[in-house]
KOLVOVO-645007 format. One record per residue (C-alpha): residue number from 1; residue in one letter; x, y, z. Coordinates in steps of 0.5 Angstrom, whole numbers, plus 2048, in hexadecimal, padded with zeros to 3 digits. Layout:
<pts>
<pt NUM; "A"; <X; Y; Z>>
...
</pts>
This chain:
<pts>
<pt 1; "X"; <800; 800; 800>>
<pt 2; "X"; <806; 805; 802>>
<pt 3; "X"; <809; 803; 7FB>>
<pt 4; "X"; <803; 805; 7F7>>
<pt 5; "X"; <802; 80B; 7FB>>
<pt 6; "X"; <809; 80D; 7F9>>
<pt 7; "X"; <808; 80C; 7F2>>
<pt 8; "X"; <802; 810; 7F2>>
<pt 9; "X"; <805; 816; 7F5>>
<pt 10; "X"; <80B; 815; 7F0>>
<pt 11; "X"; <806; 815; 7EA>>
<pt 12; "X"; <802; 81B; 7EC>>
<pt 13; "X"; <807; 820; 7EA>>
<pt 14; "X"; <808; 81D; 7E3>>
<pt 15; "X"; <801; 81D; 7E2>>
<pt 16; "X"; <800; 824; 7E4>>
<pt 17; "X"; <806; 826; 7E0>>
<pt 18; "X"; <802; 823; 7DA>>
<pt 19; "X"; <7FC; 826; 7DB>>
<pt 20; "X"; <7FF; 82D; 7DC>>
<pt 21; "X"; <803; 82C; 7D5>>
<pt 22; "X"; <7FC; 82A; 7D2>>
<pt 23; "X"; <7F9; 830; 7D5>>
<pt 24; "X"; <7FF; 835; 7D3>>
<pt 25; "X"; <7FE; 833; 7CC>>
<pt 26; "X"; <7F7; 834; 7CC>>
<pt 27; "X"; <7F8; 83B; 7CF>>
<pt 28; "X"; <7FD; 83D; 7CA>>
<pt 29; "X"; <7F8; 83B; 7C4>>
<pt 30; "X"; <7F3; 83F; 7C8>>
<pt 31; "X"; <7F7; 845; 7C9>>
<pt 32; "X"; <7F9; 845; 7C1>>
<pt 33; "X"; <7F1; 844; 7BF>>
<pt 34; "X"; <7EF; 84A; 7C3>>
<pt 35; "X"; <7F4; 84E; 7C1>>
<pt 36; "X"; <7F8; 84F; 7C7>>
<pt 37; "X"; <7FE; 84C; 7C3>>
<pt 38; "X"; <800; 84F; 7BD>>
<pt 39; "X"; <800; 84A; 7B8>>
<pt 40; "X"; <801; 84C; 7B1>>
<pt 41; "X"; <7FD; 847; 7AD>>
<pt 42; "X"; <7F6; 844; 7AE>>
<pt 43; "X"; <7F5; 841; 7B5>>
<pt 44; "X"; <7F7; 83A; 7B4>>
<pt 45; "X"; <7F2; 834; 7B5>>
<pt 46; "X"; <7F2; 831; 7BC>>
<pt 47; "X"; <7F2; 82A; 7B9>>
<pt 48; "X"; <7F9; 82B; 7B7>>
<pt 49; "X"; <7FC; 82C; 7BE>>
<pt 50; "X"; <7F8; 827; 7C1>>
<pt 51; "X"; <7FB; 822; 7BC>>
<pt 52; "X"; <802; 825; 7BE>>
<pt 53; "X"; <800; 825; 7C6>>
<pt 54; "X"; <802; 81D; 7C7>>
<pt 55; "X"; <809; 81E; 7C4>>
<pt 56; "X"; <80A; 825; 7C8>>
<pt 57; "X"; <808; 822; 7CF>>
<pt 58; "X"; <80C; 81C; 7CD>>
<pt 59; "X"; <812; 820; 7CC>>
<pt 60; "X"; <811; 824; 7D2>>
<pt 61; "X"; <810; 81E; 7D7>>
<pt 62; "X"; <816; 81A; 7D4>>
<pt 63; "X"; <81A; 820; 7D6>>
<pt 64; "X"; <817; 821; 7DD>>
<pt 65; "X"; <819; 81A; 7DE>>
<pt 66; "X"; <81F; 81A; 7DB>>
<pt 67; "X"; <822; 820; 7DF>>
<pt 68; "X"; <81F; 81D; 7E5>>
<pt 69; "X"; <81A; 823; 7E6>>
<pt 70; "X"; <816; 81F; 7EB>>
<pt 71; "X"; <81B; 81C; 7F0>>
<pt 72; "X"; <81A; 81E; 7F7>>
<pt 73; "X"; <81D; 825; 7F9>>
<pt 74; "X"; <81F; 824; 800>>
<pt 75; "X"; <825; 827; 800>>
<pt 76; "X"; <824; 82B; 7F9>>
<pt 77; "X"; <823; 833; 7F8>>
<pt 78; "X"; <81D; 837; 7F5>>
<pt 79; "X"; <823; 839; 7F0>>
<pt 80; "X"; <825; 833; 7EE>>
<pt 81; "X"; <81D; 831; 7EC>>
<pt 82; "X"; <81D; 837; 7E8>>
<pt 83; "X"; <823; 835; 7E4>>
<pt 84; "X"; <820; 82E; 7E3>>
<pt 85; "X"; <819; 831; 7E1>>
<pt 86; "X"; <81D; 835; 7DC>>
<pt 87; "X"; <821; 82F; 7D9>>
<pt 88; "X"; <81B; 82B; 7D8>>
<pt 89; "X"; <817; 831; 7D4>>
<pt 90; "X"; <81D; 833; 7D0>>
<pt 91; "X"; <81F; 82C; 7CE>>
<pt 92; "X"; <818; 82B; 7CC>>
<pt 93; "X"; <818; 831; 7C8>>
<pt 94; "X"; <81E; 82F; 7C4>>
<pt 95; "X"; <81C; 828; 7C3>>
<pt 96; "X"; <815; 82A; 7C0>>
<pt 97; "X"; <818; 82F; 7BC>>
<pt 98; "X"; <81D; 82A; 7B9>>
<pt 99; "X"; <817; 825; 7B8>>
<pt 100; "X"; <813; 82B; 7B4>>
<pt 101; "X"; <818; 82B; 7AF>>
<pt 102; "X"; <816; 824; 7AD>>
<pt 103; "X"; <80E; 825; 7AD>>
<pt 104; "X"; <80C; 829; 7A7>>
<pt 105; "X"; <804; 827; 7A8>>
<pt 106; "X"; <803; 82D; 7AC>>
<pt 107; "X"; <806; 834; 7AD>>
<pt 108; "X"; <806; 835; 7B5>>
<pt 109; "X"; <806; 83C; 7B7>>
<pt 110; "X"; <80D; 83E; 7BB>>
<pt 111; "X"; <809; 843; 7BF>>
<pt 112; "X"; <804; 83D; 7C1>>
<pt 113; "X"; <80A; 838; 7C3>>
<pt 114; "X"; <80E; 83E; 7C6>>
<pt 115; "X"; <808; 840; 7CB>>
<pt 116; "X"; <806; 838; 7CC>>
<pt 117; "X"; <80D; 837; 7CF>>
<pt 118; "X"; <80D; 83E; 7D3>>
<pt 119; "X"; <807; 83C; 7D6>>
<pt 120; "X"; <809; 835; 7D7>>
<pt 121; "X"; <80F; 838; 7DB>>
<pt 122; "X"; <80B; 83C; 7DF>>
<pt 123; "X"; <806; 837; 7E1>>
<pt 124; "X"; <80C; 832; 7E2>>
<pt 125; "X"; <80F; 837; 7E7>>
<pt 126; "X"; <809; 838; 7EB>>
<pt 127; "X"; <807; 831; 7EB>>
<pt 128; "X"; <80E; 82E; 7EE>>
<pt 129; "X"; <80F; 834; 7F2>>
<pt 130; "X"; <809; 832; 7F6>>
<pt 131; "X"; <80B; 82B; 7F6>>
<pt 132; "X"; <811; 82C; 7F9>>
<pt 133; "X"; <80E; 831; 7FE>>
<pt 134; "X"; <809; 82C; 800>>
<pt 135; "X"; <80E; 826; 800>>
<pt 136; "X"; <812; 82B; 805>>
<pt 137; "X"; <80C; 82C; 809>>
<pt 138; "X"; <80B; 825; 80A>>
<pt 139; "X"; <812; 823; 80C>>
<pt 140; "X"; <812; 829; 811>>
<pt 141; "X"; <80B; 826; 814>>
<pt 142; "X"; <80F; 81F; 814>>
<pt 143; "X"; <80B; 81C; 80F>>
<pt 144; "X"; <80E; 818; 80A>>
<pt 145; "X"; <815; 819; 80D>>
<pt 146; "X"; <81B; 813; 80C>>
<pt 147; "X"; <81E; 810; 812>>
<pt 148; "X"; <825; 811; 811>>
<pt 149; "X"; <82B; 80E; 815>>
<pt 150; "X"; <832; 812; 816>>
<pt 151; "X"; <838; 80E; 816>>
<pt 152; "X"; <83D; 812; 81A>>
<pt 153; "X"; <83D; 816; 821>>
<pt 154; "X"; <842; 81B; 820>>
<pt 155; "X"; <842; 822; 81E>>
<pt 156; "X"; <840; 821; 816>>
<pt 157; "X"; <83A; 81D; 819>>
<pt 158; "X"; <838; 822; 81E>>
<pt 159; "X"; <838; 827; 818>>
<pt 160; "X"; <834; 823; 814>>
<pt 161; "X"; <82F; 822; 819>>
<pt 162; "X"; <82E; 829; 81B>>
<pt 163; "X"; <82D; 82B; 814>>
<pt 164; "X"; <828; 825; 813>>
<pt 165; "X"; <824; 827; 819>>
<pt 166; "X"; <824; 82F; 818>>
<pt 167; "X"; <821; 82E; 811>>
<pt 168; "X"; <81C; 829; 811>>
<pt 169; "X"; <81A; 82A; 80A>>
<pt 170; "X"; <81F; 825; 808>>
<pt 171; "X"; <81A; 820; 80A>>
<pt 172; "X"; <81F; 81C; 80E>>
<pt 173; "X"; <81E; 819; 815>>
<pt 174; "X"; <824; 817; 819>>
<pt 175; "X"; <823; 810; 81C>>
<pt 176; "X"; <82A; 811; 820>>
<pt 177; "X"; <832; 810; 81F>>
<pt 178; "X"; <836; 80A; 81E>>
<pt 179; "X"; <83D; 80A; 821>>
<pt 180; "X"; <842; 808; 81B>>
<pt 181; "X"; <848; 806; 820>>
<pt 182; "X"; <84B; 800; 81E>>
<pt 183; "X"; <851; 7FD; 81A>>
<pt 184; "X"; <84E; 800; 814>>
<pt 185; "X"; <84E; 807; 817>>
<pt 186; "X"; <852; 80B; 81C>>
<pt 187; "X"; <84E; 80E; 822>>
<pt 188; "X"; <84C; 815; 822>>
<pt 189; "X"; <84A; 819; 828>>
<pt 190; "X"; <842; 818; 829>>
<pt 191; "X"; <83E; 81F; 828>>
<pt 192; "X"; <837; 81C; 828>>
<pt 193; "X"; <833; 81B; 82E>>
<pt 194; "X"; <835; 814; 831>>
<pt 195; "X"; <82D; 811; 831>>
<pt 196; "X"; <82D; 813; 829>>
<pt 197; "X"; <832; 80E; 828>>
<pt 198; "X"; <82F; 807; 826>>
<pt 199; "X"; <835; 803; 825>>
<pt 200; "X"; <83B; 801; 822>>
<pt 201; "X"; <83D; 800; 81B>>
<pt 202; "X"; <83B; 7F8; 81B>>
<pt 203; "X"; <834; 7FA; 81E>>
<pt 204; "X"; <832; 7FD; 817>>
<pt 205; "X"; <82E; 7F8; 814>>
<pt 206; "X"; <82A; 7F6; 81A>>
<pt 207; "X"; <829; 7FE; 81C>>
<pt 208; "X"; <827; 7FF; 814>>
<pt 209; "X"; <821; 7FA; 815>>
<pt 210; "X"; <81F; 7FB; 81C>>
<pt 211; "X"; <81E; 803; 81B>>
<pt 212; "X"; <81C; 802; 814>>
<pt 213; "X"; <821; 807; 811>>
<pt 214; "X"; <820; 809; 80A>>
<pt 215; "X"; <827; 80D; 809>>
<pt 216; "X"; <82E; 80C; 80C>>
<pt 217; "X"; <832; 813; 80C>>
<pt 218; "X"; <83A; 811; 80D>>
<pt 219; "X"; <83D; 817; 810>>
<pt 220; "X"; <844; 815; 813>>
<pt 221; "X"; <84B; 818; 812>>
<pt 222; "X"; <84F; 817; 80C>>
<pt 223; "X"; <854; 812; 810>>
<pt 224; "X"; <84D; 80E; 812>>
<pt 225; "X"; <84B; 80D; 80B>>
<pt 226; "X"; <84D; 806; 80B>>
<pt 227; "X"; <846; 805; 80E>>
<pt 228; "X"; <842; 807; 807>>
<pt 229; "X"; <843; 801; 803>>
<pt 230; "X"; <841; 7FC; 809>>
<pt 231; "X"; <83B; 800; 80A>>
<pt 232; "X"; <839; 800; 803>>
<pt 233; "X"; <83A; 7F8; 803>>
<pt 234; "X"; <836; 7F7; 809>>
<pt 235; "X"; <830; 7FB; 806>>
<pt 236; "X"; <831; 7F8; 7FF>>
<pt 237; "X"; <82C; 7F3; 801>>
<pt 238; "X"; <826; 7F9; 802>>
<pt 239; "X"; <823; 7FE; 7FF>>
<pt 240; "X"; <826; 804; 803>>
<pt 241; "X"; <829; 80A; 801>>
<pt 242; "X"; <830; 80B; 803>>
<pt 243; "X"; <834; 812; 802>>
<pt 244; "X"; <83B; 815; 804>>
<pt 245; "X"; <83C; 81C; 807>>
<pt 246; "X"; <843; 81E; 805>>
<pt 247; "X"; <847; 820; 80B>>
<pt 248; "X"; <847; 827; 809>>
<pt 249; "X"; <84A; 829; 810>>
<pt 250; "X"; <851; 825; 80E>>
<pt 251; "X"; <851; 828; 807>>
<pt 252; "X"; <84F; 82F; 809>>
<pt 253; "X"; <856; 831; 807>>
<pt 254; "X"; <856; 82E; 800>>
<pt 255; "X"; <854; 831; 7FA>>
<pt 256; "X"; <851; 82B; 7F6>>
<pt 257; "X"; <84F; 82B; 7EF>>
<pt 258; "X"; <84D; 825; 7EA>>
<pt 259; "X"; <851; 823; 7E4>>
<pt 260; "X"; <850; 81D; 7DF>>
<pt 261; "X"; <855; 818; 7DD>>
<pt 262; "X"; <853; 814; 7D7>>
<pt 263; "X"; <84C; 813; 7DB>>
<pt 264; "X"; <850; 812; 7E2>>
<pt 265; "X"; <84E; 818; 7E7>>
<pt 266; "X"; <853; 81B; 7EA>>
<pt 267; "X"; <852; 820; 7F0>>
<pt 268; "X"; <858; 825; 7F1>>
<pt 269; "X"; <858; 826; 7F8>>
<pt 270; "X"; <85D; 82C; 7F7>>
<pt 271; "X"; <85A; 82F; 7F1>>
<pt 272; "X"; <85A; 837; 7F1>>
<pt 273; "X"; <855; 83C; 7ED>>
<pt 274; "X"; <85A; 840; 7EA>>
<pt 275; "X"; <85C; 83C; 7E4>>
<pt 276; "X"; <859; 83D; 7DD>>
<pt 277; "X"; <855; 843; 7DB>>
<pt 278; "X"; <854; 844; 7E3>>
<pt 279; "X"; <85C; 845; 7E3>>
<pt 280; "X"; <85C; 849; 7DD>>
<pt 281; "X"; <857; 84E; 7E0>>
<pt 282; "X"; <85B; 84E; 7E6>>
<pt 283; "X"; <862; 84F; 7E3>>
<pt 284; "X"; <85E; 855; 7DF>>
<pt 285; "X"; <85C; 858; 7E5>>
<pt 286; "X"; <863; 858; 7E8>>
<pt 287; "X"; <866; 85B; 7E2>>
<pt 288; "X"; <861; 861; 7E1>>
<pt 289; "X"; <861; 862; 7E9>>
<pt 290; "X"; <869; 862; 7EA>>
<pt 291; "X"; <86A; 866; 7E4>>
<pt 292; "X"; <865; 86B; 7E6>>
<pt 293; "X"; <868; 86B; 7ED>>
<pt 294; "X"; <86F; 86C; 7EB>>
<pt 295; "X"; <86D; 872; 7E7>>
<pt 296; "X"; <869; 875; 7EC>>
<pt 297; "X"; <86E; 874; 7F2>>
<pt 298; "X"; <874; 875; 7EE>>
<pt 299; "X"; <875; 87C; 7F1>>
<pt 300; "X"; <875; 879; 7F8>>
<pt 301; "X"; <879; 873; 7F6>>
<pt 302; "X"; <87E; 878; 7F4>>
<pt 303; "X"; <87E; 87C; 7FA>>
<pt 304; "X"; <87F; 876; 7FE>>
<pt 305; "X"; <885; 873; 7FA>>
<pt 306; "X"; <888; 87A; 7FA>>
<pt 307; "X"; <888; 87B; 802>>
<pt 308; "X"; <88A; 874; 803>>
<pt 309; "X"; <890; 875; 7FE>>
<pt 310; "X"; <892; 87C; 802>>
<pt 311; "X"; <891; 87A; 809>>
<pt 312; "X"; <893; 872; 809>>
<pt 313; "X"; <897; 871; 802>>
<pt 314; "X"; <897; 86B; 7FE>>
<pt 315; "X"; <893; 867; 7FC>>
<pt 316; "X"; <88C; 86A; 7FC>>
<pt 317; "X"; <888; 864; 7FA>>
<pt 318; "X"; <889; 85E; 7FF>>
<pt 319; "X"; <888; 857; 7FB>>
<pt 320; "X"; <886; 851; 7FF>>
<pt 321; "X"; <885; 84A; 7FD>>
<pt 322; "X"; <87D; 848; 7FE>>
<pt 323; "X"; <879; 842; 7FC>>
<pt 324; "X"; <874; 843; 7F7>>
<pt 325; "X"; <86F; 83F; 7F3>>
<pt 326; "X"; <870; 837; 7F3>>
<pt 327; "X"; <876; 838; 7F8>>
<pt 328; "X"; <87B; 83C; 7F3>>
<pt 329; "X"; <880; 841; 7F6>>
<pt 330; "X"; <880; 848; 7F3>>
<pt 331; "X"; <884; 84F; 7F5>>
<pt 332; "X"; <87E; 853; 7F9>>
<pt 333; "X"; <880; 85A; 7F8>>
<pt 334; "X"; <87F; 85F; 7FE>>
<pt 335; "X"; <881; 866; 800>>
<pt 336; "X"; <887; 865; 805>>
<pt 337; "X"; <885; 867; 80C>>
<pt 338; "X"; <88B; 864; 810>>
<pt 339; "X"; <893; 864; 80F>>
<pt 340; "X"; <896; 85F; 80A>>
<pt 341; "X"; <899; 85B; 810>>
<pt 342; "X"; <892; 85A; 814>>
<pt 343; "X"; <892; 853; 814>>
<pt 344; "X"; <89A; 851; 815>>
<pt 345; "X"; <899; 850; 81C>>
<pt 346; "X"; <892; 84E; 81D>>
<pt 347; "X"; <891; 84A; 817>>
<pt 348; "X"; <88B; 849; 813>>
<pt 349; "X"; <885; 84C; 818>>
<pt 350; "X"; <87F; 850; 818>>
<pt 351; "X"; <87E; 857; 819>>
<pt 352; "X"; <87B; 858; 820>>
<pt 353; "X"; <878; 85F; 823>>
<pt 354; "X"; <87D; 864; 825>>
<pt 355; "X"; <882; 860; 821>>
<pt 356; "X"; <889; 864; 822>>
<pt 357; "X"; <88B; 862; 81B>>
<pt 358; "X"; <886; 866; 817>>
<pt 359; "X"; <888; 86D; 816>>
<pt 360; "X"; <884; 873; 818>>
<pt 361; "X"; <881; 874; 811>>
<pt 362; "X"; <881; 86D; 810>>
<pt 363; "X"; <87C; 86C; 815>>
<pt 364; "X"; <877; 871; 812>>
<pt 365; "X"; <878; 86D; 80C>>
<pt 366; "X"; <876; 867; 80F>>
<pt 367; "X"; <870; 86A; 813>>
<pt 368; "X"; <86D; 86D; 80D>>
<pt 369; "X"; <86F; 866; 808>>
<pt 370; "X"; <873; 86B; 804>>
<pt 371; "X"; <879; 866; 804>>
<pt 372; "X"; <875; 861; 800>>
<pt 373; "X"; <874; 866; 7FA>>
<pt 374; "X"; <879; 863; 7F6>>
<pt 375; "X"; <876; 85C; 7F6>>
<pt 376; "X"; <871; 85F; 7F0>>
<pt 377; "X"; <877; 85E; 7EC>>
<pt 378; "X"; <877; 856; 7EE>>
<pt 379; "X"; <86F; 856; 7EC>>
<pt 380; "X"; <871; 859; 7E5>>
<pt 381; "X"; <876; 854; 7E4>>
<pt 382; "X"; <871; 84E; 7E6>>
<pt 383; "X"; <875; 84C; 7ED>>
<pt 384; "X"; <86F; 84F; 7F1>>
<pt 385; "X"; <868; 851; 7F0>>
<pt 386; "X"; <865; 857; 7F3>>
<pt 387; "X"; <860; 853; 7F8>>
<pt 388; "X"; <862; 84C; 7FB>>
<pt 389; "X"; <866; 849; 801>>
<pt 390; "X"; <86C; 84D; 803>>
<pt 391; "X"; <872; 84A; 801>>
<pt 392; "X"; <877; 847; 806>>
<pt 393; "X"; <87E; 846; 807>>
<pt 394; "X"; <881; 83E; 805>>
<pt 395; "X"; <884; 83E; 80C>>
<pt 396; "X"; <87E; 83F; 810>>
<pt 397; "X"; <87A; 83A; 80B>>
<pt 398; "X"; <87E; 834; 80C>>
<pt 399; "X"; <87C; 835; 814>>
<pt 400; "X"; <875; 837; 812>>
<pt 401; "X"; <874; 831; 80D>>
<pt 402; "X"; <875; 82C; 813>>
<pt 403; "X"; <871; 82F; 819>>
<pt 404; "X"; <86B; 833; 816>>
<pt 405; "X"; <866; 82F; 812>>
<pt 406; "X"; <864; 830; 80B>>
<pt 407; "X"; <869; 836; 80B>>
<pt 408; "X"; <86C; 834; 804>>
<pt 409; "X"; <865; 834; 801>>
<pt 410; "X"; <866; 83C; 801>>
<pt 411; "X"; <86B; 83B; 7FC>>
<pt 412; "X"; <866; 839; 7F7>>
<pt 413; "X"; <864; 840; 7F6>>
<pt 414; "X"; <869; 845; 7F3>>
<pt 415; "X"; <86C; 84A; 7F9>>
<pt 416; "X"; <869; 850; 7FA>>
<pt 417; "X"; <86A; 858; 7FB>>
<pt 418; "X"; <864; 858; 800>>
<pt 419; "X"; <85F; 852; 802>>
<pt 420; "X"; <859; 850; 806>>
<pt 421; "X"; <85E; 84F; 80C>>
<pt 422; "X"; <860; 856; 80B>>
<pt 423; "X"; <85A; 85A; 80B>>
<pt 424; "X"; <858; 856; 811>>
<pt 425; "X"; <85E; 858; 815>>
<pt 426; "X"; <862; 851; 815>>
<pt 427; "X"; <869; 854; 813>>
<pt 428; "X"; <86F; 854; 816>>
<pt 429; "X"; <870; 851; 81D>>
<pt 430; "X"; <869; 84E; 81E>>
<pt 431; "X"; <865; 848; 81E>>
<pt 432; "X"; <868; 843; 819>>
<pt 433; "X"; <862; 83F; 819>>
<pt 434; "X"; <85E; 845; 818>>
<pt 435; "X"; <862; 847; 812>>
<pt 436; "X"; <862; 840; 80F>>
<pt 437; "X"; <85A; 83F; 810>>
<pt 438; "X"; <859; 846; 80C>>
<pt 439; "X"; <85E; 844; 806>>
<pt 440; "X"; <85A; 83D; 805>>
<pt 441; "X"; <854; 841; 806>>
<pt 442; "X"; <856; 845; 800>>
<pt 443; "X"; <859; 83F; 7FC>>
<pt 444; "X"; <852; 83B; 7FD>>
<pt 445; "X"; <84E; 841; 7FB>>
<pt 446; "X"; <852; 845; 7F6>>
<pt 447; "X"; <84E; 849; 7F1>>
<pt 448; "X"; <850; 84F; 7ED>>
<pt 449; "X"; <84B; 853; 7F1>>
<pt 450; "X"; <84E; 851; 7F8>>
<pt 451; "X"; <855; 854; 7F5>>
<pt 452; "X"; <851; 85A; 7F3>>
<pt 453; "X"; <84E; 85A; 7FA>>
<pt 454; "X"; <855; 859; 7FE>>
<pt 455; "X"; <858; 85F; 7F9>>
<pt 456; "X"; <853; 864; 7FB>>
<pt 457; "X"; <853; 862; 803>>
<pt 458; "X"; <85B; 862; 803>>
<pt 459; "X"; <85B; 86A; 804>>
<pt 460; "X"; <856; 86A; 809>>
<pt 461; "X"; <858; 863; 80D>>
<pt 462; "X"; <85F; 861; 80A>>
<pt 463; "X"; <864; 866; 808>>
<pt 464; "X"; <866; 86B; 80E>>
<pt 465; "X"; <861; 867; 813>>
<pt 466; "X"; <864; 861; 815>>
<pt 467; "X"; <866; 862; 81C>>
<pt 468; "X"; <86B; 85C; 81B>>
<pt 469; "X"; <86F; 85F; 815>>
<pt 470; "X"; <876; 860; 818>>
</pts>
């Protein structure tokens, strides 16, 4: 009885769409017959359109089924519904147009056909919006929900449960959790209420039967993914859905992209966004921006160079090895703010507050970040970008790469004159962890608009505003 009811419910949207399609075609013909639609020739006979109606409805129904328009939308959005309805009707228009070239028995009005598809698109929108809203209303009242079991008891499982319980319209009802601890998976700290844990991995089969589980959600850390094929094998004898929730908490520092190698899908866990067209656009911004800034700031740079030359001698420009894109070392340029022998005694060290090695004029340049201006030439040469993670000295990187998790990922982007960390105040002798978080955020979310935002904010929150620029 339950299966018959489900089939009846699933067939109803198809029948409604067919009725709406027929009504749309009749409505389009009526609009033409009463003169609302501007048909240039005589009003076409209704019988001709009635003959074509079965074919038009069959095409629409086939596309709706093929594009899975009637699938449950527990986790979908209204935006995707709009796209799906448009796909069905636009592809139907192309198919019907192509078929019309092979039929010469009657010349169908393009105005009526266009009006038919427009009316059908609008009516399908209203129908499926109402259907989706009705489904979600039923789920929120606990009607027709699917009982699910979450495999996992850690942070990822807790976040998944919080999302499901905060959004009842997903149509999922959590029966409980399974602790996957065992030989196939490493233990993880429990983040869910103990009373909600129904058992361990070996109890899955029995729990699924007793609790009448309809869906199993696997939410375990990456090191415990060995449990996934075992659960799949256990559930293979039943008609229970199985879904895996990727451990995005572990992947949050990675920028992934999917590529194809002769039919084999590859997931690049260290992909970058600044390649191809995007990389060319970023490079164009660097060239135009750095050139314009060099021209505009040339009087200021000339004054700084002259003052350093007169009061502190040669050289005016200080060159220092820094590591940039893909770990390549380059000579970064700065106005000299210390004596030439500043590190003879101390060796490579970071500048500190009230550093006695910094000259008086040099302290002013550092405080206003004017010592960084020669790096505009590094940008033009392609060694740096206007925006990106600040480049570090190789001697320090050799230490950080082993002590700071994910530190080297920042070198998947070209080093920058300013960056996300700089406009948030993480520069100089500040939290290295916070700086890395900012750099990784920038790498994961890069866009040309983010670069422009950082450049616009730099004069107000970057250069000359850092408390730790010394």
